[in-house]
C-alpha positions, 0 to 999 in steps of 0.5 A: 405567444399571445400572453406576451403581447401584453408585456409590449405596453412597457418598452414598445410605448416609446417605439415610433410606428416606423421601427415597428413596421420595419421589424414587420417588414423584415419578418415578411422578407425573411418568411417570403423571399425566395433569394438567399441574399434577401433573407440574409439581409433581413436576418442581419437587419433583424440582428442589428434591432435585437438589442434595442427592441428585444421584445418586439423582435422575439415575439415577431421573429422567433418562428421565422428565425427557427425556420431559417435554422431548419431550412438554410443549413447550407449557408453558414452566414444566415445561420450565424445571423439568425443564432446571434438574433436569438441570443440577443432576444433570450440572453439577459447580459445587456450592455450596461448603458442600456440598463436602468434601475427599474428593468432587471426584473422585467429583463429576467422575466423576458429571458425566461419567457422566451426561452420557454417558447423556444424549448417548447419544441424539443427539436429546437434544442436538438437542432441546436446541438446539431449546429454546435457540431458544425466546425464553421466559427460563425455557426458554432460560436453563436450556437455555444452562446445560445445554448448557454444562455438557454441553460441559464434561463431554464436549466433543469428543462434544457438539461433533461432535453439534452440528456435524452438526446442522442450523444447530446453530452458527447457533442458538447464535450468536443468543444473542449478540444477545439483549437480556437480558444474563444470557442473552448473557453465558452464551451467551458462556460456552457458545461458549467451551466449544463452540470449544475445540480445534475448528478446524471449528466455530471457522470457522463461529462466526467467519463467523457475524459473531462478531468483530463482535458480540463486539467490540461487547460489549466496546466497550459494556462499556467496553474494559479498564475493563469487568467479567468480561463483557469477560474472557469476550468476549476468552477466546472471541476468543482460542479463535477466533484462536489456531492458526487461520490462517483466522480470523486472516486473516479477522480482519485482512481484516475490519479488526478489528485497527483496533478493537483500538486503543482497548483500550490508551488509558490515561491519565496517572494509572495508579495504583490499577488494579483486579484486573479491569482488569489481567486484562482488559489482560492478555488483550488483550495476549495477543490481540495476541500471537496475531495476530503469534506467531512460529509463525504463517505468515510472511506472515500475521504480517507483514501483521498487523504492518503493519496494526498499525502503520498503525492506530497500535496499536503507537504505543499499545503503545509509549505504555504501555511508556514510561508510569509507574505501570503494573503490572509484570506488564502492563508485562512482557506489554506488552514481550513484545507489542511485541517480537513486533509488531516482530519481523522487520518493518523498518518496525516496528523502525525506528519502535521505534528512534525511540521516546524515553522521556519523560526529561530528556534524552530517551533511546531506548526501547532504552537504557532497556530495556537498563538495565533488562536488566542491573540486577539489582534488576529482577524476572527476568520483566521482565529476560527480556522486555527480552531478547526485545524486543532480540532481536526488534529485531534479528531480520532487522535489519541496520540496527538491528544496525549501530546497536548495534555502531556504539555500540561503535566508537571513532569514535562513543563519546561522549567526554563521557560525557553519555549512555550508549549501548547498546553501553556498557550491553551491555559493562558487563553483559558484565563485571559481577559479576551472572552473570545480567547477563553471560549476557543481555548476551552473548546480546544482543550475540551477536544483534547479530552474527547473520548479519552477517560485516561486523559480526563483523569491525568488532567486532574493533575495539572496545578496552576500558580494563581499568584506569588505566595498563594499555593497552586490550585488544580485546573478544574478548581480555577475553571469553577472559580472563574465560573463563579466570579460572573465573567462574560457569557461567552467565557462562561459557556466556554468553560461550562462546555469544557467541564461537561466534556471533562466529567462526562463518562469519568467518575474520578473527575466527578468525585473531584468536582463534588469535592469542592463544597461550593460547586453544587450550591453555585450550580443549583443557585444558577438554575433556580434564579429567573434571569434574562434570555441571555443567561438562559443558555448559561442556566441550561448548561449548569443543568447539564453539568449538574445532571452529569454530576448525578448520572456519573456519580459513583457515590463515593462522597456521602454527602453528595450521593446520587439520592441526596443530589436529586433531593436537592434539585427536588427542593430547590429547583423543582424537577420540572423546572430543572428539565425545562432549564436543560432543554434551553440548550437544544432549543437555542437558535445557534445550537442547530446551526453548529450541529450541521457541520464540524467547521466552526463558521460564525458571522461574528464573535458574538455567535461563537457559542456552540461547538459541534462536538458538544452538540453531539454530547448534549444530544447523547445526555439530554435524555439520559439525565431527564430519566435519571432525575425521575429514578427512584433510589431502588431503580438506581440501586438496580441500575448500579447492579446492572452497570456492575453486571455490564462492567464484569461482562465487559471485563470478561468480554475484553479478556476474551477479546485479549485471548482472541487477539493473542490466538489471532496473532499465534494463528497468523504466525502459524499460518506464516510457518505453514506457508513457509513449510509448505513452500520448503515442501514444495521445493523439496518435492520438486528436488525429489522429482528431479532426483527421481528422474535422474535415478530413472535415467541412470538406471536406464543407462545402467541397464543399457550398458549391461545389455551391451556388455552381455553382447560383448561377452558373448563374442569372445569365441575362444579362451586363448586370448584370455590366457594370453591376456592374463599372461601379459598381465602377470608380466606387467605385474612383475614389472610393476612390483619391481618399480615399486621396489625401486620407488620404495628404496628411493623413498627411503633414501628421501626420508633419510635426507629429510630427517637431516633438515631444519624445522623449517621444512616440517611441513614438507615432512607431514606431506612425505608421511602422507605420501608414505601411507599412500605407498603402503596402500599401493603395497597392499594392492600388490598382494592382490596381484598375487591372489590374481596369479593363483586365480589365473593358475587355478583357471588354467587347471579347470580349463585343462580338466574340461578339455580332457573330459570333452575328449573322453565324452567324444570317445565314449560317444563314438564307441557307443555309436559303434555298438549301436551300429553293431546291434542294428545290423543283422546281416553281420551276425552269423546265421549259425548262432543260437537264440540264447547267445543273441539274447545275452548279447542284446542284454549286455548291449542294453546295460552298456548303453544305460551306463553310457547314458548316465555317464554322458549325463554326469559328464554334461552336468560337470560341464555345466558346473565348469562353465559357471566356474569359468564365468566367475573366474572371467569376472574375477579377471575383469575386477583384476584388470580394473585394479591394475589400471588404478595401480597404474595411475597410482604409480604414475602419481606417485612418481610425479609426487617424488619428482616434485619432492626432489625439486623441493628438496634441491630448492631447499638446499639452495635456499639454505646454502644461500642463507649460510653464505649470507650469514657468514658474510655477516660475520655469524659463525655457521657450521657445515653439515658435515661438522654437524654430522661429525659432531652428532657422531661424537656425541653418540660415541660419547653416549655409548662410552657412558653406557658402557 
């Protein structure tokens, strides 16, 4: 602190000894008093002296005040006094009546020096952050103000201390949520200072939900109609977003762009805007421009531009653009904002082209803006903003360029003259007496041709009528005519920039330019003369134009081939002199300023010389032209051959690109078809799987039923029931036959009646015919019943044969048993029989046994065959039973249909009789059916007589 004592010679020279002694005594009381009340009173007294005796209090009391902050944390009142005293010592915000003309520099030094002393111990800043967390108003508010003052004096150092402090930034973010507006508003000011030029802190603040809280405050305060708090919040948001791509992306991803739209909702009556509203709206427009600035990464800018279109923000800005009564500076900033929102974004550019001004008749917004640009009465900054808007509209917008150039072509010019087009306004500005209008129109037209060779060729068709009676001249010729007339420097610079842009990379335009015999002599004359500094820029541009005429020359004109033009430069100008004059462009002081950013920002109309896009063209062509001037004819030939080869190669590449593009389209179509077929295949596979499972279920059910049916058939113990059932079926079949015969008779009767009816019931005949076919099918089925009878008889015969054979088999078995018993019993044989007779008897018995065995075997085989035949007959019987049930159903259905037909016939008879009665009542002669039948019979008799 000793180095500060030398400063005391200034303000303390007039200090009375009693004042210095008072400050010293107060410091001693703060340091030595044991009672809290005494220390509090001493600190209060220091606070009251700190504004008047800032240096003395700062030098003598700062250490004691910091000690109070560390030890007396429990008493909020003394802490508040100590913080206020430190704030008065460190802050440079003195009251106006205390400021003198010779003090500001010394005051700034004092604040910075005291701040350096305070932050020398980083614990002091950490202690201050802890105090800011206190909810007590008398502690928190002075702590916020002191920390803000520290950041103003030594921003980077304090930022670094807060950044490394645990939860340092998060503690300060809580200030935005304080319910007391004074603390909240000062918290916004604190965060403004904290986030200046520190990307790390900006990211932390943004991710601590700062955008949400600040936008809520702006909404609560009334958006653009709010007070100074809205301005502070906007400045803080601008700090967080400017040159911080991470925060810009976070702002867009958080859908905060959509919340900006209500800011720009203006009413119909725009008169009498307050100064604060103008400031707020100006900052809001700047905030939009921060998000879509051309210096941002292209991807981030493009995504923000699209978001602004989809949420309606661009539409709202265009509404302000076309509104009446908007202040001039707001209108200018709105034009600049719309310019950057649409720059390079095709979707936004198309929308802007469709915007119409609310005039009668409606005019496109572009035309209205161009009218302001070429009007010399409009403010200079407004005209620059309109030019920037037009440039941004055409940037990377070939569609827009074509629309502008088409308004100049003969086929699209409105012959009636009722409406003014953009092309007519540009031509009018190009040839007006105002040099600023000439320059703006030339630059605007050059942007319509930028990187578009097709439009450069089309613009050669434009013809202008110079005066009555004279033939029209081309636009290219008129530009060179004005150039040679020696107009103002600004006009000539604008026209030369237009011609250089027009001729670059367009051999046909170069040929048209060289076709005028006066152009090359004019250019060489301008370059060769030794003129003043003002004309050096014109000489450099003339050298550039001549170099473009050489470099892009296709040697189609014999007198102006590349080699001859180079010889002309060598003779009349000199190569070194030509290169030197060409270098005047890039060495000009206004060239580097224009090359920095796309927006034309000029302090005065006289400084409006270079266009940003033109500086890019100069940078591209300067070296190329310098090399081309020194090349020999052989090198030119080689270069031409290389160019032709490259052109052929480019054509081949273009062809293959086209083929690849077509193949890509085909591949996409095939992929789509594959995807479609794959999905269909998956669906079909799912269907097949489902059907397979259903079939398996049906198979299982079928097998189960088959097993159950086999068990049921095994439970039939006798065949007598079957015979009885078959007998019952035979009786029923005979009854059904009788019923069918009766129905046939009835059917024939009905057919006879139907033949006698009129054509009205023709449909009934067809249905009756169908019924007839159904009955015939039933008749055919009755034949199946007769077959069933025959099968039943055959089954009975087989069963009787089986029974007879079974009886015979049992009889033979019994005899066999007897014989075996007789042969086995030796006691029953007479003892007197001889051995020979015994052996004969045994032989006979063995033969008979063999015969019986063979017969039994044959009978058992026969029995098996009969069993199989019986099983097949049983299945035939089951089939016949099914047919019988079907026949019964059909008989019931035919009976019901016959009843319905009878009812229909009765109804028809009633209707016919009713109609006949009506006809008789109307006096129409009607014949009865009997008369008709008798008449028909008489006719038939007459026919028979004639045949006889």
